[in-house]
Structures are given as C-alpha cells and as structure tokens.
C-alpha positions as CSV (number, residue, x, y, z in Angstrom):
1,M,-11.2,1.6,-40.9
2,S,-14.0,1.5,-38.0
3,H,-12.7,-1.9,-36.8
4,L,-9.2,-0.5,-36.0
5,A,-10.7,1.9,-33.4
6,D,-11.9,-1.1,-31.3
7,C,-8.5,-2.9,-31.4
8,D,-8.1,-2.1,-27.8
9,D,-10.1,-4.9,-26.7
10,T,-8.4,-7.5,-28.9
11,T,-4.8,-6.2,-29.1
12,P,-1.9,-8.5,-27.2
13,L,-0.5,-6.9,-24.0
14,L,2.4,-5.3,-25.7
15,R,0.8,-4.1,-28.6
16,D,-0.2,-0.4,-29.3
17,D,-3.6,1.2,-29.3
18,A,-3.9,3.8,-32.1
19,S,-6.5,4.8,-34.8
20,S,-5.9,4.4,-38.5
21,D,-5.4,8.3,-38.7
22,D,-2.1,7.7,-36.6
23,S,-0.8,4.4,-37.4
24,Q,1.1,5.9,-40.4
25,D,2.3,8.9,-38.3
26,E,6.1,9.0,-37.7
27,D,5.6,10.8,-34.3
28,Y,3.3,8.3,-33.1
29,R,5.7,5.4,-34.0
30,S,8.6,7.6,-32.0
31,R,6.1,8.1,-29.1
32,W,5.7,4.4,-29.0
33,R,9.3,3.4,-29.3
34,S,10.2,5.7,-26.5
35,I,7.5,4.0,-24.1
36,R,8.8,0.5,-25.2
37,V,12.1,1.9,-23.9
38,M,10.5,3.1,-20.6
39,Y,8.7,-0.7,-20.6
40,F,12.4,-1.9,-20.9
41,T,13.9,0.1,-18.2
42,M,11.3,-1.1,-15.6
43,F,11.9,-4.5,-16.7
44,L,15.8,-4.3,-16.2
45,S,14.9,-2.2,-12.8
46,S,13.2,-5.1,-11.7
47,V,15.6,-7.6,-13.1
48,G,18.3,-5.9,-11.0
49,F,16.5,-5.9,-7.9
50,T,15.0,-9.4,-8.0
51,I,18.0,-11.1,-9.2
52,V,19.8,-10.5,-5.9
53,I,16.7,-10.7,-3.3
54,T,16.5,-14.5,-2.5
55,S,20.6,-14.6,-1.9
56,L,20.8,-11.3,0.1
57,W,20.2,-13.0,3.5
58,P,22.6,-16.0,2.8
59,Y,25.3,-13.8,1.2
60,L,25.1,-11.4,4.3
61,Q,25.4,-14.5,6.7
62,K,28.4,-15.6,4.7
63,I,30.5,-12.5,4.6
64,D,30.0,-11.1,8.3
65,D,29.2,-13.5,11.1
66,S,27.8,-10.9,13.1
67,A,24.8,-9.8,11.0
68,N,21.6,-11.3,12.2
69,A,18.0,-11.2,10.9
70,S,17.5,-7.7,12.3
71,F,20.2,-6.3,10.5
72,L,18.8,-8.0,7.2
73,G,15.8,-5.6,7.4
74,W,18.0,-2.6,7.7
75,V,19.7,-4.1,4.5
76,V,16.2,-4.2,2.7
77,A,15.4,-0.8,4.0
78,A,18.4,0.8,2.6
79,Y,17.2,0.3,-0.8
80,S,13.8,2.1,-0.1
81,L,15.7,4.9,1.7
82,G,18.0,5.4,-1.2
83,Q,15.1,5.5,-3.6
84,M,13.2,8.2,-1.1
85,L,16.1,10.5,-1.2
86,A,17.1,10.1,-5.0
87,S,13.5,10.4,-6.4
88,P,12.8,14.0,-5.4
89,L,16.2,15.0,-7.1
90,F,15.6,13.0,-10.4
91,G,12.0,13.9,-10.5
92,L,13.0,17.8,-10.2
93,W,15.7,17.3,-12.7
94,S,13.2,15.6,-15.0
95,N,10.5,18.4,-14.8
96,Y,13.0,20.9,-16.2
97,R,15.6,19.0,-18.5
98,P,14.9,16.1,-21.0
99,R,14.4,12.9,-19.0
100,R,17.2,10.8,-20.8
101,E,19.5,12.9,-18.4
102,P,18.3,11.7,-14.9
103,L,17.5,8.3,-16.2
104,V,21.3,7.6,-17.6
105,C,22.6,9.4,-14.3
106,S,20.6,6.9,-12.1
107,I,21.2,3.8,-14.4
108,I,24.9,4.6,-13.9
109,I,24.7,4.8,-10.1
110,N,22.7,1.8,-10.0
111,L,25.4,-0.1,-12.3
112,S,28.5,1.1,-9.8
113,A,26.4,0.1,-7.0
114,N,26.0,-3.4,-8.2
115,I,29.7,-3.8,-8.7
116,Y,30.4,-2.2,-5.0
117,Y,28.0,-5.1,-3.8
118,A,30.0,-7.8,-5.5
119,Y,33.0,-6.7,-3.8
120,A,31.2,-6.1,-0.4
121,Y,33.1,-9.4,1.0
122,L,36.8,-7.9,0.4
123,P,37.0,-5.7,3.1
124,R,38.7,-7.2,6.2
125,T,35.8,-6.1,8.7
126,N,32.3,-4.2,8.9
127,N,31.5,-6.1,5.5
128,K,27.6,-6.2,6.5
129,Y,27.7,-2.2,6.4
130,H,29.5,-2.1,3.2
131,M,26.6,-4.4,1.9
132,L,24.4,-2.1,3.6
133,M,25.9,1.0,1.6
134,S,26.1,-0.8,-1.8
135,R,22.3,-1.4,-1.1
136,A,21.6,2.1,-0.5
137,F,23.1,3.3,-3.5
138,V,21.4,0.6,-5.9
139,G,18.3,2.2,-4.2
140,F,19.5,5.6,-5.0
141,G,20.2,4.5,-8.7
142,A,16.6,3.2,-8.8
143,G,15.2,6.5,-8.0
144,N,14.3,7.0,-11.4
145,V,10.9,4.8,-11.0
146,A,8.9,7.7,-10.8
147,V,10.4,9.5,-13.9
148,V,9.5,6.5,-15.9
149,R,5.8,6.2,-14.7
150,S,5.6,9.8,-15.1
151,Y,6.7,9.5,-18.7
152,V,4.4,6.7,-19.8
153,A,1.5,8.4,-18.0
154,G,2.3,11.8,-19.5
155,A,2.6,10.0,-23.1
156,T,-0.7,8.2,-23.4
157,S,-4.0,9.1,-23.9
158,L,-6.7,8.1,-21.3
159,K,-7.7,5.5,-23.5
160,E,-4.6,4.0,-23.9
161,R,-3.2,4.8,-20.3
162,T,-4.5,1.6,-18.4
163,S,-3.3,-0.8,-21.3
164,A,0.2,1.3,-21.0
165,M,0.2,0.7,-17.3
166,A,-0.7,-2.9,-17.5
167,N,2.2,-3.4,-19.8
168,M,4.5,-1.5,-17.5
169,S,3.6,-3.9,-14.6
170,A,3.8,-6.9,-16.9
171,C,7.5,-6.0,-17.8
172,Q,8.3,-5.4,-14.3
173,A,6.6,-9.2,-13.4
174,L,8.7,-10.4,-16.3
175,G,11.7,-8.8,-14.6
176,F,10.3,-10.8,-11.3
177,I,10.4,-13.9,-13.5
178,L,14.1,-13.6,-14.9
179,G,15.6,-12.4,-11.9
180,P,14.8,-15.0,-9.3
181,A,15.5,-17.7,-12.3
182,L,18.7,-16.1,-13.3
183,Q,19.8,-16.3,-9.4
184,A,18.7,-19.8,-9.4
185,C,20.6,-20.9,-12.4
186,L,23.8,-19.0,-10.9
187,S,23.5,-20.8,-7.8
188,F,25.0,-23.6,-9.6
189,I,28.2,-21.7,-9.6
190,G,28.3,-22.6,-5.7
191,E,29.4,-20.5,-2.9
192,R,33.3,-20.9,-3.5
193,G,33.0,-20.2,-7.3
194,V,36.3,-19.1,-9.1
195,T,38.3,-16.4,-8.2
196,V,39.4,-13.7,-11.1
197,R,42.8,-12.6,-9.3
198,V,43.5,-9.7,-12.0
199,I,40.7,-7.8,-10.6
200,D,40.7,-9.6,-6.9
201,L,36.9,-10.7,-7.6
202,Q,35.4,-14.0,-6.4
203,L,32.8,-15.0,-8.5
204,N,30.4,-17.1,-7.0
205,M,26.4,-17.6,-6.5
206,Y,26.1,-14.5,-4.6
207,T,28.3,-11.9,-6.8
208,A,27.6,-13.1,-10.3
209,P,24.1,-12.1,-10.2
210,A,25.0,-8.5,-9.2
211,L,27.4,-8.2,-12.0
212,L,25.0,-9.4,-14.4
213,A,22.6,-6.8,-13.2
214,A,25.6,-4.2,-13.8
215,A,25.8,-5.5,-17.4
216,F,22.1,-5.1,-18.0
217,G,22.3,-1.6,-16.6
218,L,25.0,-0.8,-19.5
219,I,22.5,-2.0,-22.4
220,N,19.5,0.1,-20.5
221,I,21.9,3.1,-21.0
222,L,22.6,2.6,-24.6
223,L,18.7,2.3,-25.3
224,V,17.7,5.7,-23.1
225,V,20.4,7.4,-25.2
226,L,19.9,6.1,-28.8
227,V,16.2,5.8,-28.5
228,L,14.3,7.7,-25.9
229,R,12.7,11.1,-27.2
230,E,10.4,13.2,-25.4
231,H,6.7,13.2,-26.0
232,R,3.5,14.5,-24.2
233,V,0.2,14.0,-25.3
234,D,-3.7,15.2,-23.8
235,D,-6.3,12.9,-22.7
236,D,-7.3,12.8,-26.4
237,G,-3.9,11.6,-27.7
238,R,-3.0,15.2,-29.0
239,H,0.5,16.3,-28.6
240,I,1.1,19.0,-26.2
241,R,4.4,20.8,-25.3
242,A,6.1,19.8,-22.0
243,I,8.3,21.7,-20.0
244,N,11.3,19.5,-20.4
245,Y,10.5,19.3,-24.4
246,T,13.4,19.6,-26.8
247,S,12.8,20.9,-29.9
248,E,11.4,18.8,-32.9
249,D,9.7,19.6,-36.0
250,R,6.1,19.4,-35.0
251,D,3.1,21.6,-34.5
252,D,2.0,21.1,-31.1
253,I,-1.3,22.8,-29.2
254,S,-0.6,24.9,-26.2
255,E,-1.1,23.2,-22.8
256,E,-4.4,23.8,-21.4
257,T,-5.0,25.1,-18.1
258,E,-4.4,22.2,-15.5
259,E,-7.6,21.2,-13.7
260,T,-7.5,21.0,-10.1
261,I,-6.5,17.5,-8.6
262,D,-9.0,15.7,-6.3
263,Q,-7.0,15.8,-3.3
264,V,-9.2,13.4,-1.4
265,A,-8.8,10.7,-4.1
266,V,-5.1,11.1,-4.3
267,L,-5.0,10.6,-0.5
268,T,-7.2,7.4,-0.8
269,S,-5.1,6.1,-3.6
270,N,-2.0,6.6,-1.6
271,I,-3.4,5.0,1.4
272,L,-4.4,1.9,-0.6
273,F,-1.1,1.9,-2.3
274,F,0.9,2.0,1.0
275,I,-1.2,-1.3,2.1
276,V,-0.6,-3.0,-1.0
277,M,3.3,-2.4,-1.2
278,F,3.6,-2.9,2.7
279,I,2.2,-6.6,2.3
280,F,4.3,-7.4,-0.5
281,A,7.6,-6.0,1.0
282,V,6.9,-8.2,4.3
283,F,6.4,-11.3,1.9
284,E,9.4,-10.6,-0.2
285,T,12.0,-9.7,2.9
286,I,10.8,-12.7,4.9
287,A,10.6,-15.5,2.2
288,T,14.2,-16.8,2.5
289,P,15.0,-16.5,6.5
290,L,11.7,-17.8,6.9
291,S,12.1,-21.0,4.7
292,M,15.6,-21.8,6.0
293,D,13.9,-21.5,9.5
294,M,10.8,-23.5,8.9
295,F,12.0,-26.1,6.5
296,A,15.9,-26.3,7.6
297,W,17.1,-25.3,4.0
298,T,20.8,-24.5,3.6
299,R,21.9,-21.3,1.9
300,K,22.0,-22.8,-1.4
301,E,19.0,-24.7,-1.2
302,A,17.1,-21.4,0.2
303,V,18.4,-19.4,-2.9
304,L,17.7,-22.2,-5.4
305,Y,14.0,-23.0,-4.1
306,N,13.2,-19.5,-3.3
307,G,14.1,-18.5,-6.9
308,I,12.2,-21.2,-8.2
309,I,9.3,-20.1,-6.3
310,I,9.6,-16.6,-7.1
311,C,9.9,-17.4,-10.9
312,G,6.4,-19.4,-10.7
313,I,4.9,-16.2,-9.3
314,G,6.4,-14.1,-12.0
315,F,4.7,-16.5,-14.6
316,E,1.7,-16.3,-12.6
317,S,1.5,-12.6,-12.5
318,I,2.0,-12.3,-16.2
319,L,-1.3,-14.4,-16.7
320,V,-2.8,-11.8,-14.0
321,F,-1.9,-9.0,-16.0
322,L,-3.3,-10.4,-19.2
323,L,-6.5,-10.7,-17.4
324,V,-6.6,-7.8,-15.4
325,K,-7.1,-5.3,-18.5
326,V,-10.3,-7.2,-19.5
327,A,-11.4,-7.6,-16.0
328,S,-11.2,-3.9,-15.4
329,Q,-13.3,-3.2,-18.7
330,R,-15.9,-5.6,-17.5
331,F,-16.2,-4.6,-13.9
332,G,-14.2,-1.6,-13.5
333,D,-10.9,-0.7,-11.8
334,R,-12.3,-0.5,-7.9
335,P,-13.7,-3.9,-7.9
336,V,-10.5,-5.5,-9.4
337,L,-8.6,-3.7,-6.9
338,L,-11.0,-5.0,-3.9
339,A,-10.6,-8.7,-5.2
340,G,-7.1,-8.5,-5.1
341,L,-6.9,-7.3,-1.8
342,A,-9.2,-9.9,-0.7
343,I,-7.1,-12.6,-2.3
344,I,-3.9,-11.3,-0.5
345,F,-5.7,-11.6,2.8
346,C,-6.3,-15.2,2.0
347,G,-2.7,-15.7,1.2
348,F,-1.7,-14.6,4.5
349,F,-4.4,-16.0,6.5
350,I,-2.8,-19.5,5.0
351,L,0.5,-18.5,6.1
352,L,-0.6,-18.6,9.7
353,P,1.0,-21.5,11.8
354,W,-1.2,-24.4,13.0
355,G,-0.8,-27.8,14.4
356,N,1.6,-29.2,17.0
357,H,4.8,-29.8,14.5
358,Y,7.7,-27.5,15.6
359,P,10.6,-26.3,13.4
360,K,14.1,-28.3,13.7
361,I,16.3,-26.1,16.1
362,Q,20.2,-26.0,15.3
363,W,22.1,-27.9,18.0
364,A,18.8,-29.3,19.4
365,D,20.8,-32.0,20.8
366,L,22.8,-29.9,23.3
367,K,20.8,-28.2,26.3
368,N,23.2,-25.8,27.6
369,N,23.0,-22.6,25.6
370,S,26.6,-21.2,26.5
371,L,27.8,-24.9,25.3
372,V,25.9,-24.5,22.2
373,S,27.8,-21.4,21.3
374,Q,30.9,-22.5,22.1
375,M,30.2,-26.1,20.1
376,S,28.9,-24.2,17.1
377,K,31.8,-21.9,16.6
378,A,34.4,-24.9,17.2
379,V,32.6,-27.1,14.5
380,T,32.4,-23.9,12.0
381,A,35.9,-23.3,12.5
382,S,37.0,-26.9,12.2
383,N,34.8,-28.0,9.2
384,S,33.8,-25.2,7.2
385,S,31.6,-27.6,4.8
386,V,29.3,-28.1,7.7
387,E,26.4,-25.6,7.5
388,P,23.7,-25.8,10.5
389,T,20.5,-25.6,9.3
390,G,17.1,-25.1,11.1
391,C,15.8,-22.4,13.4
392,P,18.8,-20.7,15.5
393,Y,18.7,-21.3,19.0
394,E,18.6,-17.7,20.0
395,Q,15.0,-17.4,18.4
396,T,13.2,-18.8,21.2
397,W,9.8,-18.5,19.4
398,C,10.9,-21.6,17.4
399,Q,10.5,-23.6,20.7
400,Y,6.5,-22.8,20.9
401,T,5.5,-21.6,17.5
402,P,4.1,-24.5,15.2
403,A,6.2,-24.9,12.0
404,I,4.3,-23.9,8.5
405,S,4.2,-26.8,6.0
406,L,5.8,-26.5,2.7
407,A,2.0,-26.8,1.1
408,Q,1.0,-23.9,3.2
409,Y,3.9,-21.7,2.0
410,I,3.7,-22.6,-1.7
411,S,-0.3,-22.0,-1.4
412,S,0.4,-18.5,0.3
413,D,2.7,-17.7,-2.6
414,F,0.3,-18.6,-5.0
415,L,-2.5,-16.7,-3.8
416,I,-0.1,-13.6,-3.1
417,G,1.3,-14.0,-6.9
418,V,-2.3,-13.5,-7.8
419,G,-3.6,-10.6,-5.8
420,Y,-0.5,-8.5,-5.5
421,P,-0.3,-7.7,-9.4
422,A,-4.0,-6.9,-9.6
423,C,-3.6,-4.6,-6.7
424,N,-0.5,-3.2,-8.1
425,V,-1.6,-2.4,-12.0
426,M,-4.7,-1.1,-10.6
427,S,-3.5,1.3,-8.1
428,Y,-1.1,2.7,-10.6
429,T,-3.9,2.9,-13.1
430,L,-6.3,4.7,-10.8
431,Y,-3.7,7.0,-9.6
432,S,-2.9,8.2,-13.1
433,K,-6.2,8.8,-14.1
434,I,-6.9,10.9,-11.1
435,L,-4.1,12.9,-12.0
436,G,-4.7,13.3,-15.9
437,P,-2.2,14.1,-18.4
438,K,-0.1,17.1,-16.7
439,P,3.1,16.5,-15.5
440,Q,3.0,13.8,-13.1
441,C,6.5,13.4,-11.6
442,S,6.1,15.4,-8.6
443,V,2.8,14.0,-7.8
444,L,3.9,10.5,-8.5
445,L,6.7,10.8,-5.8
446,L,4.0,11.0,-3.1
447,Q,2.9,7.7,-4.1
448,C,6.4,6.3,-4.4
449,Y,6.9,7.7,-1.0
450,T,4.3,5.5,0.3
451,K,5.9,2.4,-1.3
452,W,9.3,3.1,0.1
453,I,7.9,3.5,3.5
C-alpha cells in the first residue's frame, strides 16, 4: 500500500490525492465530487467571461456610435466593480449557510445579466449604458469566486492543496481556451446574423456568445443543487465541523483553536497578487482595440483573430499548469512565482513600439479634420458595409508612435501566456497555505479585492 501514499507525484492533473485507507470511503468520494463541481463552476465562470471578451469592443462600437475607448475601460471596470460589491455579501452568506445557496443565487444573477447583455442593442438610446449595466450585473453574479476558492481550500488537506489549486487554475485556463474558441466559431454568424422575431432577438456574433454563457449557467445551477455537499478538513485531511455544515452521519472532530495569521505574509501576498492581476487585466483589456489600431483589422477580423490567439494562450497555459506542480515541488512555490513575473516582464518589454513604421490612419487621404468627420459620417450612412479600419484620426499618438509588428504581438502573447498562469496558481497556493484550513472566505475576499482593483 505504500506506493499509493506517493501517488501525488505521478497522478494526472485532475486525479485526486488519497491514501489507501481513504480511497474506499464514501465521504472521501463525496468530498472530491463536490470539489470537482467547484472546478466545473470555475471553468464555466471563466467561459462566461472570455466568451465575450474579444467582441466587447466591436459590439460596443456597433450599438452606440458615441462610445469610445475610454468608455470601454468603464465597461471592463464595471465587471470588477460588480464582483467587489457582491463578494462580501456572498462570502458572509457562505460563512453561515450552506454554500449552494449563495452559489445558486449568484449564478442566476449571472445568467440573467448575460441575457440582458444580449439585448443591450434593443433600446433606442443610451445603449452603451445598458451594456455597462449588464456587465456590472455579470460581475455581480461572478462574485462567487471567493466562495469557490474558499470551499476548495477548506475541503483539502495541506498535501492536497497545491494540486487542488493547480487543478482549479487549470479548469480556469481551460475556460479561457474554450471561451475565445467558441467566440471565434460564432463569429461566422456575422454581424447581421438572424432575427428571432418572436422574442425580438437579433442572434449574431455578438449576442450568441452571451446566450451560450447563459445556457452554461443553467447547467452549473443543476450541478450545484444536485451534487455539491459541505465538507471541511484540517491540514491532515481529517473532517472538522464547519459553521455552515449541514447534518450528515459522520463522526467529526471538533475544530481546533485557530492560529494567528501572519499579517505580513498576507499583505505581501496581496501586493504580489495585485501586480499579477493588474498586468493581465491591462493585457486582456487592450488586446482587441490595440490590434484593430495597429493591424487595421475589421471588427469581425479582430474578434476572430484575437479569439484564436487567446485560445492558443489557453492551450499553452494548460501545459504550464501541468509543469507548475512538478516545478513547485522541486524548486519551491516562491521561485516559480518569481520566474513567472520575470517572464511576464519580458513579454511586455517585447511589446514596446520600435522602428519607423507607423500604423494606418483612418481617412489618411483627407487632411482637414473637420472634413474627415463629415466625410466619415456620410460614407457610413450611405454604405453601411464600409467599415473604416486603422487608427482613428482622433488618436494623435498614432501619428508619432511606431506600430508594433504582428510578430511582436504574438511573441508577447506567448510569454505572457507562460508567466501569468504560473504566477496565478502560485499566488493562490501560497495564500491558501498562509491561511491554513480555517474558514477562508472572508480573508480571501481581501485577495479578491486586489484582483478587482
């Protein structure tokens, strides 16, 4: 039986670590079924976010001509603001009640908000504000991330925790793969798409992904209701009774006195996590508008090509997650985190503009700005199939900032795709180890706040 004790080093990514004594125990199997539901919840949450991320800017431009790149920043920030407001509520709820309650409530809100997003084009005015509100509600519904991670951290032993956190991050990365991939596939529906008159819905490349995300949410609700059970174990894998524990026939040991948390370590971890998430948030936000400006891609091309690129990054991240567990066991969690940060730095350094080639300017053949404005409106009105490409003439920085090449863009994506997943899983793993097996949802909220900021 001794060979089973060492299976942690050789098990596949989503296989569970257990001793031979626990392998036949029904409670053990129930615990890992519930953890897998949390994996799937994180996966669907990731899909629900990334399935629209590459089309967010083109959709905003299409439904409201007054929207600009600055407003796009507010739309992206609305998602994080919604999470920030919702997470304390869901976290407090989960500390005193079964976690399926806040999870089901949050997923229903997320599902409804995606339907709202799909109908954001319908109002006659202020469409951009409807998109802003829909993204805020999508973020509000996604405020269950701390509950999900807290559940997994509390339901795993110290030996299982690194692997479980890596599994969760791998599921998140898999969502990052399928989300943009599905968006890229749905881009072939086109901007016009088809109209379902019965429900007054225009089904196109922008609305179909949001509706698909809503369908995923319905599946997620069924899994949480039917499969999820409450479990909590100490560092050695022994069950302890949680505050929100619902009655089951089991002999639990009483909860031990909680140790004092190392506040310096918590603060340092949050600072590092803020850096990691800030870097990736900047990258994912500017990817679509930057590529449209630099490479003169149309809205459809930007959605398709960025979807393919992010899909490739997701596959790359899966390979990184497979290596993170082995690397952390050999070199330690901190060296892996530092290596990831160094790789991300190299990725952004490569993205700096070099050379003397400048981006294409929209209406570059016209020199008078007022004439440009009038002509652009006239052409757009007379021929809706004509879509101006390149850097808008209002962005004066395009006239003196060298354009980045496609090779630079892809190389930067590749390096960030290596560094970010390593930093992500190591930051969560270190944080959960610092907190230990105690109820972590309230403390994990602090880390989530650094992410949303």
